[in-house]
Jmol script that loads the backbone (N, CA, C; Angstrom):
load data "model"
ATOM      1  N   MET A   1     105.095 113.790 128.072  1.00  0.00           N
ATOM      2  CA  MET A   1     105.555 113.776 128.994  1.00  0.00           C
ATOM      3  C   MET A   1     104.488 113.698 130.397  1.00  0.00           C
ATOM      4  N   ALA A   2     103.390 113.983 130.111  1.00  0.00           N
ATOM      5  CA  ALA A   2     102.394 113.825 130.820  1.00  0.00           C
ATOM      6  C   ALA A   2     101.864 111.750 131.073  1.00  0.00           C
ATOM      7  N   ILE A   3     101.734 111.535 130.089  1.00  0.00           N
ATOM      8  CA  ILE A   3     101.745 109.832 130.358  1.00  0.00           C
ATOM      9  C   ILE A   3     102.622 109.028 130.511  1.00  0.00           C
ATOM     10  N   LYS A   4     104.247 109.663 130.665  1.00  0.00           N
ATOM     11  CA  LYS A   4     105.263 108.960 131.155  1.00  0.00           C
ATOM     12  C   LYS A   4     105.137 108.916 132.729  1.00  0.00           C
ATOM     13  N   GLU A   5     104.538 110.542 132.847  1.00  0.00           N
ATOM     14  CA  GLU A   5     104.630 110.616 134.326  1.00  0.00           C
ATOM     15  C   GLU A   5     103.731 109.892 134.918  1.00  0.00           C
ATOM     16  N   ALA A   6     102.792 109.527 134.087  1.00  0.00           N
ATOM     17  CA  ALA A   6     101.316 109.053 134.630  1.00  0.00           C
ATOM     18  C   ALA A   6     101.959 107.147 135.046  1.00  0.00           C
ATOM     19  N   GLY A   7     102.835 107.048 134.534  1.00  0.00           N
ATOM     20  CA  GLY A   7     103.103 105.429 134.768  1.00  0.00           C
ATOM     21  C   GLY A   7     103.535 104.552 133.810  1.00  0.00           C
ATOM     22  N   ILE A   8     102.415 105.047 132.318  1.00  0.00           N
ATOM     23  CA  ILE A   8     102.359 104.447 131.184  1.00  0.00           C
ATOM     24  C   ILE A   8     103.860 104.370 130.597  1.00  0.00           C
ATOM     25  N   LYS A   9     104.261 102.501 130.462  1.00  0.00           N
ATOM     26  CA  LYS A   9     105.844 102.292 129.746  1.00  0.00           C
ATOM     27  C   LYS A   9     105.610 102.236 128.366  1.00  0.00           C
ATOM     28  N   ALA A  10     104.178 102.368 127.281  1.00  0.00           N
ATOM     29  CA  ALA A  10     104.342 102.293 126.189  1.00  0.00           C
ATOM     30  C   ALA A  10     102.568 102.151 126.037  1.00  0.00           C
ATOM     31  N   ILE A  11     102.716 102.432 124.602  1.00  0.00           N
ATOM     32  CA  ILE A  11     101.269 102.708 123.760  1.00  0.00           C
ATOM     33  C   ILE A  11     100.762 101.558 122.674  1.00  0.00           C
ATOM     34  N   VAL A  12      99.997 101.037 122.986  1.00  0.00           N
ATOM     35  CA  VAL A  12      99.701 100.082 121.335  1.00  0.00           C
ATOM     36  C   VAL A  12      98.374 100.483 120.914  1.00  0.00           C
ATOM     37  N   ALA A  13      98.277 100.979 119.600  1.00  0.00           N
ATOM     38  CA  ALA A  13      97.102 101.271 118.918  1.00  0.00           C
ATOM     39  C   ALA A  13      97.245 101.028 117.587  1.00  0.00           C
ATOM     40  N   VAL A  14      95.890 101.349 117.236  1.00  0.00           N
ATOM     41  CA  VAL A  14      95.170 100.952 115.869  1.00  0.00           C
ATOM     42  C   VAL A  14      96.577 101.733 114.857  1.00  0.00           C
ATOM     43  N   SER A  15      96.353 103.382 115.127  1.00  0.00           N
ATOM     44  CA  SER A  15      97.421 104.687 114.099  1.00  0.00           C
ATOM     45  C   SER A  15      97.326 105.366 115.094  1.00  0.00           C
ATOM     46  N   PHE A  16      98.445 106.206 115.384  1.00  0.00           N
ATOM     47  CA  PHE A  16      99.157 107.385 115.826  1.00  0.00           C
ATOM     48  C   PHE A  16      98.990 108.448 114.189  1.00  0.00           C
ATOM     49  N   GLY A  17      98.910 109.765 115.117  1.00  0.00           N
ATOM     50  CA  GLY A  17      99.143 110.750 114.266  1.00  0.00           C
ATOM     51  C   GLY A  17     100.320 111.267 114.237  1.00  0.00           C
ATOM     52  N   ARG A  18     101.146 111.880 113.424  1.00  0.00           N
ATOM     53  CA  ARG A  18     102.012 112.057 112.571  1.00  0.00           C
ATOM     54  C   ARG A  18     102.947 112.575 114.042  1.00  0.00           C
ATOM     55  N   ILE A  19     102.722 113.809 114.373  1.00  0.00           N
ATOM     56  CA  ILE A  19     102.894 114.540 115.278  1.00  0.00           C
ATOM     57  C   ILE A  19     103.048 113.390 116.518  1.00  0.00           C
ATOM     58  N   PHE A  20     102.480 113.407 117.054  1.00  0.00           N
ATOM     59  CA  PHE A  20     102.182 112.963 118.330  1.00  0.00           C
ATOM     60  C   PHE A  20     103.093 111.222 118.761  1.00  0.00           C
ATOM     61  N   TYR A  21     102.495 110.554 117.310  1.00  0.00           N
ATOM     62  CA  TYR A  21     104.025 109.552 116.922  1.00  0.00           C
ATOM     63  C   TYR A  21     105.193 110.279 117.179  1.00  0.00           C
ATOM     64  N   ARG A  22     105.863 111.381 116.409  1.00  0.00           N
ATOM     65  CA  ARG A  22     107.220 111.590 116.157  1.00  0.00           C
ATOM     66  C   ARG A  22     107.733 112.393 117.843  1.00  0.00           C
ATOM     67  N   SER A  23     106.634 112.574 118.524  1.00  0.00           N
ATOM     68  CA  SER A  23     106.106 112.849 119.865  1.00  0.00           C
ATOM     69  C   SER A  23     106.869 112.161 120.870  1.00  0.00           C
ATOM     70  N   SER A  24     106.228 111.395 120.798  1.00  0.00           N
ATOM     71  CA  SER A  24     106.530 110.461 121.564  1.00  0.00           C
ATOM     72  C   SER A  24     107.990 109.333 121.631  1.00  0.00           C
ATOM     73  N   ILE A  25     108.399 109.369 120.493  1.00  0.00           N
ATOM     74  CA  ILE A  25     109.303 109.027 120.223  1.00  0.00           C
ATOM     75  C   ILE A  25     110.459 109.840 120.701  1.00  0.00           C
ATOM     76  N   ASN A  26     110.339 110.551 120.684  1.00  0.00           N
ATOM     77  CA  ASN A  26     111.478 111.961 121.072  1.00  0.00           C
ATOM     78  C   ASN A  26     111.569 111.853 122.419  1.00  0.00           C
ATOM     79  N   GLU A  27     110.139 111.460 122.957  1.00  0.00           N
ATOM     80  CA  GLU A  27     109.907 111.674 124.766  1.00  0.00           C
ATOM     81  C   GLU A  27     110.475 110.681 125.292  1.00  0.00           C
ATOM     82  N   GLY A  28     110.823 109.554 124.265  1.00  0.00           N
ATOM     83  CA  GLY A  28     111.272 108.143 125.012  1.00  0.00           C
ATOM     84  C   GLY A  28     109.875 107.828 125.312  1.00  0.00           C
ATOM     85  N   LEU A  29     108.862 107.254 124.660  1.00  0.00           N
ATOM     86  CA  LEU A  29     107.965 106.758 125.157  1.00  0.00           C
ATOM     87  C   LEU A  29     107.320 105.783 123.808  1.00  0.00           C
ATOM     88  N   PRO A  30     107.512 104.641 124.048  1.00  0.00           N
ATOM     89  CA  PRO A  30     107.814 103.533 122.820  1.00  0.00           C
ATOM     90  C   PRO A  30     105.839 103.780 122.234  1.00  0.00           C
ATOM     91  N   VAL A  31     105.715 103.675 121.300  1.00  0.00           N
ATOM     92  CA  VAL A  31     104.316 103.451 120.589  1.00  0.00           C
ATOM     93  C   VAL A  31     104.431 102.333 119.445  1.00  0.00           C
ATOM     94  N   PHE A  32     103.746 101.782 119.328  1.00  0.00           N
ATOM     95  CA  PHE A  32     103.530 100.479 118.170  1.00  0.00           C
ATOM     96  C   PHE A  32     101.804 100.366 117.535  1.00  0.00           C
ATOM     97  N   VAL A  33     102.101 100.124 116.566  1.00  0.00           N
ATOM     98  CA  VAL A  33     100.974 100.269 115.846  1.00  0.00           C
ATOM     99  C   VAL A  33     100.607  98.985 115.569  1.00  0.00           C
ATOM    100  N   CYS A  34      99.720  98.012 116.019  1.00  0.00           N
ATOM    101  CA  CYS A  34      99.266  96.629 116.176  1.00  0.00           C
ATOM    102  C   CYS A  34      97.662  97.119 116.323  1.00  0.00           C
ATOM    103  N   PRO A  35      97.296  96.978 115.075  1.00  0.00           N
ATOM    104  CA  PRO A  35      95.528  97.204 115.281  1.00  0.00           C
ATOM    105  C   PRO A  35      95.358  95.657 115.805  1.00  0.00           C
ATOM    106  N   GLU A  36      95.512  94.418 115.304  1.00  0.00           N
ATOM    107  CA  GLU A  36      95.037  93.108 116.022  1.00  0.00           C
ATOM    108  C   GLU A  36      95.110  93.335 117.686  1.00  0.00           C
ATOM    109  N   ALA A  37      96.375  93.997 118.228  1.00  0.00           N
ATOM    110  CA  ALA A  37      96.615  93.577 119.300  1.00  0.00           C
ATOM    111  C   ALA A  37      96.205  94.940 120.182  1.00  0.00           C
ATOM    112  N   TYR A  38      95.408  95.698 119.784  1.00  0.00           N
ATOM    113  CA  TYR A  38      94.547  96.651 120.370  1.00  0.00           C
ATOM    114  C   TYR A  38      93.362  96.516 120.207  1.00  0.00           C
ATOM    115  N   HIS A  39      92.749  95.778 119.513  1.00  0.00           N
ATOM    116  CA  HIS A  39      91.190  94.991 119.357  1.00  0.00           C
ATOM    117  C   HIS A  39      91.472  93.976 120.075  1.00  0.00           C
ATOM    118  N   ARG A  40      92.236  93.318 120.173  1.00  0.00           N
ATOM    119  CA  ARG A  40      92.193  91.872 121.025  1.00  0.00           C
ATOM    120  C   ARG A  40      92.576  91.980 122.494  1.00  0.00           C
ATOM    121  N   THR A  41      92.992  93.515 123.064  1.00  0.00           N
ATOM    122  CA  THR A  41      93.316  93.457 124.573  1.00  0.00           C
ATOM    123  C   THR A  41      92.291  93.935 125.249  1.00  0.00           C
ATOM    124  N   ASP A  42      92.021  93.469 126.087  1.00  0.00           N
ATOM    125  CA  ASP A  42      91.242  94.458 127.434  1.00  0.00           C
ATOM    126  C   ASP A  42      92.160  94.932 128.378  1.00  0.00           C
ATOM    127  N   GLU A  43      91.444  95.831 129.034  1.00  0.00           N
ATOM    128  CA  GLU A  43      92.111  96.789 130.062  1.00  0.00           C
ATOM    129  C   GLU A  43      92.363  95.164 131.348  1.00  0.00           C
ATOM    130  N   GLY A  44      93.014  95.721 131.546  1.00  0.00           N
ATOM    131  CA  GLY A  44      93.796  94.565 133.286  1.00  0.00           C
ATOM    132  C   GLY A  44      94.486  93.377 132.398  1.00  0.00           C
ATOM    133  N   ASP A  45      94.417  92.891 131.029  1.00  0.00           N
ATOM    134  CA  ASP A  45      95.180  92.162 130.525  1.00  0.00           C
ATOM    135  C   ASP A  45      96.852  92.155 130.800  1.00  0.00           C
ATOM    136  N   GLN A  46      97.573  91.327 130.846  1.00  0.00           N
ATOM    137  CA  GLN A  46      98.927  91.632 131.256  1.00  0.00           C
ATOM    138  C   GLN A  46      99.926  91.357 129.685  1.00  0.00           C
ATOM    139  N   VAL A  47     100.585  92.089 129.361  1.00  0.00           N
ATOM    140  CA  VAL A  47     101.262  92.061 128.320  1.00  0.00           C
ATOM    141  C   VAL A  47     102.369  92.713 128.359  1.00  0.00           C
ATOM    142  N   GLN A  48     103.427  91.855 127.244  1.00  0.00           N
ATOM    143  CA  GLN A  48     104.723  91.915 127.343  1.00  0.00           C
ATOM    144  C   GLN A  48     104.587  92.687 126.100  1.00  0.00           C
ATOM    145  N   ILE A  49     105.976  93.654 125.678  1.00  0.00           N
ATOM    146  CA  ILE A  49     106.339  93.903 124.321  1.00  0.00           C
ATOM    147  C   ILE A  49     107.992  93.571 124.297  1.00  0.00           C
ATOM    148  N   ASP A  50     108.182  93.174 123.179  1.00  0.00           N
ATOM    149  CA  ASP A  50     109.562  92.743 122.473  1.00  0.00           C
ATOM    150  C   ASP A  50     109.968  93.839 121.659  1.00  0.00           C
ATOM    151  N   VAL A  51     110.473  94.971 121.947  1.00  0.00           N
ATOM    152  CA  VAL A  51     110.781  95.702 120.903  1.00  0.00           C
ATOM    153  C   VAL A  51     111.465  95.493 119.923  1.00  0.00           C
ATOM    154  N   SER A  52     112.643  95.058 120.153  1.00  0.00           N
ATOM    155  CA  SER A  52     113.823  94.120 119.302  1.00  0.00           C
ATOM    156  C   SER A  52     113.215  93.155 118.352  1.00  0.00           C
ATOM    157  N   SER A  53     112.270  92.388 119.189  1.00  0.00           N
ATOM    158  CA  SER A  53     111.710  91.174 117.845  1.00  0.00           C
ATOM    159  C   SER A  53     110.193  91.582 117.159  1.00  0.00           C
ATOM    160  N   GLY A  54     109.858  92.479 117.558  1.00  0.00           N
ATOM    161  CA  GLY A  54     108.581  93.090 117.114  1.00  0.00           C
ATOM    162  C   GLY A  54     107.360  92.149 117.475  1.00  0.00           C
ATOM    163  N   LEU A  55     107.584  92.288 119.084  1.00  0.00           N
ATOM    164  CA  LEU A  55     106.049  90.672 119.431  1.00  0.00           C
ATOM    165  C   LEU A  55     105.879  91.165 120.779  1.00  0.00           C
ATOM    166  N   ILE A  56     104.395  91.695 120.534  1.00  0.00           N
ATOM    167  CA  ILE A  56     103.599  91.708 121.848  1.00  0.00           C
ATOM    168  C   ILE A  56     102.902  90.280 122.234  1.00  0.00           C
ATOM    169  N   GLU A  57     102.742  90.009 122.996  1.00  0.00           N
ATOM    170  CA  GLU A  57     102.783  88.860 124.100  1.00  0.00           C
ATOM    171  C   GLU A  57     101.662  89.308 124.741  1.00  0.00           C
ATOM    172  N   ASN A  58     100.156  88.897 124.714  1.00  0.00           N
ATOM    173  CA  ASN A  58      99.243  89.065 125.777  1.00  0.00           C
ATOM    174  C   ASN A  58      99.421  87.440 126.497  1.00  0.00           C
ATOM    175  N   LYS A  59      99.820  87.692 128.101  1.00  0.00           N
ATOM    176  CA  LYS A  59      99.849  86.954 128.807  1.00  0.00           C
ATOM    177  C   LYS A  59      98.394  86.279 129.260  1.00  0.00           C
ATOM    178  N   SER A  60      97.680  87.263 129.619  1.00  0.00           N
ATOM    179  CA  SER A  60      96.288  86.833 130.474  1.00  0.00           C
ATOM    180  C   SER A  60      95.888  85.879 129.366  1.00  0.00           C
ATOM    181  N   LYS A  61      96.056  86.285 127.979  1.00  0.00           N
ATOM    182  CA  LYS A  61      94.904  85.461 127.000  1.00  0.00           C
ATOM    183  C   LYS A  61      95.992  84.458 125.903  1.00  0.00           C
ATOM    184  N   ASN A  62      97.109  84.604 126.340  1.00  0.00           N
ATOM    185  CA  ASN A  62      97.993  83.801 125.478  1.00  0.00           C
ATOM    186  C   ASN A  62      98.110  84.074 124.120  1.00  0.00           C
ATOM    187  N   LEU A  63      97.946  84.902 123.572  1.00  0.00           N
ATOM    188  CA  LEU A  63      98.002  85.809 122.543  1.00  0.00           C
ATOM    189  C   LEU A  63      99.522  86.336 122.240  1.00  0.00           C
ATOM    190  N   GLU A  64      99.962  86.304 120.614  1.00  0.00           N
ATOM    191  CA  GLU A  64     100.929  86.999 119.891  1.00  0.00           C
ATOM    192  C   GLU A  64     100.571  87.776 119.242  1.00  0.00           C
ATOM    193  N   PHE A  65     101.026  89.063 118.696  1.00  0.00           N
ATOM    194  CA  PHE A  65     100.920  89.672 117.781  1.00  0.00           C
ATOM    195  C   PHE A  65     101.953  90.641 117.262  1.00  0.00           C
ATOM    196  N   ARG A  66     102.616  90.315 116.058  1.00  0.00           N
ATOM    197  CA  ARG A  66     103.451  91.152 115.742  1.00  0.00           C
ATOM    198  C   ARG A  66     103.258  92.780 115.151  1.00  0.00           C
ATOM    199  N   PHE A  67     104.495  93.560 115.287  1.00  0.00           N
ATOM    200  CA  PHE A  67     104.156  94.868 114.611  1.00  0.00           C
ATOM    201  C   PHE A  67     105.777  94.773 114.039  1.00  0.00           C
ATOM    202  N   GLN A  68     105.648  95.817 113.350  1.00  0.00           N
ATOM    203  CA  GLN A  68     107.057  96.996 112.767  1.00  0.00           C
ATOM    204  C   GLN A  68     108.163  96.711 113.756  1.00  0.00           C
ATOM    205  N   PRO A  69     109.319  96.218 113.677  1.00  0.00           N
ATOM    206  CA  PRO A  69     110.357  96.626 114.965  1.00  0.00           C
ATOM    207  C   PRO A  69     111.005  98.266 114.964  1.00  0.00           C
ATOM    208  N   PHE A  70     111.091  98.461 116.014  1.00  0.00           N
ATOM    209  CA  PHE A  70     111.862 100.160 115.095  1.00  0.00           C
ATOM    210  C   PHE A  70     113.098  99.307 115.478  1.00  0.00           C
ATOM    211  N   SER A  71     114.043 100.765 114.344  1.00  0.00           N
ATOM    212  CA  SER A  71     115.646 100.895 114.113  1.00  0.00           C
ATOM    213  C   SER A  71     116.452 100.516 115.308  1.00  0.00           C
ATOM    214  N   ASP A  72     117.220  99.932 114.693  1.00  0.00           N
ATOM    215  CA  ASP A  72     118.468 100.330 116.131  1.00  0.00           C
ATOM    216  C   ASP A  72     118.637 101.860 116.544  1.00  0.00           C
ATOM    217  N   LEU A  73     118.718 102.549 115.306  1.00  0.00           N
ATOM    218  CA  LEU A  73     118.443 104.506 116.154  1.00  0.00           C
ATOM    219  C   LEU A  73     117.518 104.634 117.108  1.00  0.00           C
ATOM    220  N   VAL A  74     116.687 104.355 116.413  1.00  0.00           N
ATOM    221  CA  VAL A  74     115.239 104.715 117.544  1.00  0.00           C
ATOM    222  C   VAL A  74     115.128 104.203 118.716  1.00  0.00           C
ATOM    223  N   LEU A  75     116.106 102.194 118.937  1.00  0.00           N
ATOM    224  CA  LEU A  75     115.667 101.903 119.734  1.00  0.00           C
ATOM    225  C   LEU A  75     116.677 102.820 120.575  1.00  0.00           C
ATOM    226  N   ARG A  76     117.637 103.268 120.391  1.00  0.00           N
ATOM    227  CA  ARG A  76     118.976 103.662 120.832  1.00  0.00           C
ATOM    228  C   ARG A  76     118.348 105.090 121.571  1.00  0.00           C
ATOM    229  N   LEU A  77     117.456 106.303 121.120  1.00  0.00           N
ATOM    230  CA  LEU A  77     116.607 106.474 121.848  1.00  0.00           C
ATOM    231  C   LEU A  77     116.114 106.496 122.729  1.00  0.00           C
ATOM    232  N   PHE A  78     115.128 105.170 123.173  1.00  0.00           N
ATOM    233  CA  PHE A  78     115.191 104.648 124.468  1.00  0.00           C
ATOM    234  C   PHE A  78     115.641 104.084 125.077  1.00  0.00           C
ATOM    235  N   TRP A  79     116.993 103.520 124.972  1.00  0.00           N
ATOM    236  CA  TRP A  79     117.849 102.966 125.728  1.00  0.00           C
ATOM    237  C   TRP A  79     119.403 103.216 125.063  1.00  0.00           C
ATOM    238  N   PRO A  80     119.277 104.338 125.491  1.00  0.00           N
ATOM    239  CA  PRO A  80     121.188 104.521 125.226  1.00  0.00           C
ATOM    240  C   PRO A  80     121.952 103.659 125.828  1.00  0.00           C
ATOM    241  N   GLY A  81     123.119 103.755 125.143  1.00  0.00           N
ATOM    242  CA  GLY A  81     124.541 102.328 126.116  1.00  0.00           C
ATOM    243  C   GLY A  81     123.677 101.306 126.112  1.00  0.00           C
ATOM    244  N   GLU A  82     122.746 100.982 125.294  1.00  0.00           N
ATOM    245  CA  GLU A  82     122.555  99.371 126.033  1.00  0.00           C
ATOM    246  C   GLU A  82     122.671  99.331 124.131  1.00  0.00           C
ATOM    247  N   GLU A  83     123.125  97.611 124.068  1.00  0.00           N
ATOM    248  CA  GLU A  83     123.788  96.962 122.885  1.00  0.00           C
ATOM    249  C   GLU A  83     122.179  95.912 122.482  1.00  0.00           C
TER     250      GLU A  83
END
end "model"
wireframe off; spacefill off
backbone 0.3
color backbone group
């Protein structure tokens, strides 16, 4: 909850511990495993994440990275009522 309160909208990392990953999902904080995006993105880069298609775009460097998209069930946890 503290991470969300700090204004962080999502986290991209090389990996996550199982408890942190599940807790983040339960709290509505999207977390994405994408080592390539993590290693090729620098502080201050503008990044856009399309959770439904599994695409991370680094707008600052004109790069695209793919990740395993969330299931519809998990997406509804983040954005209930949206189809």
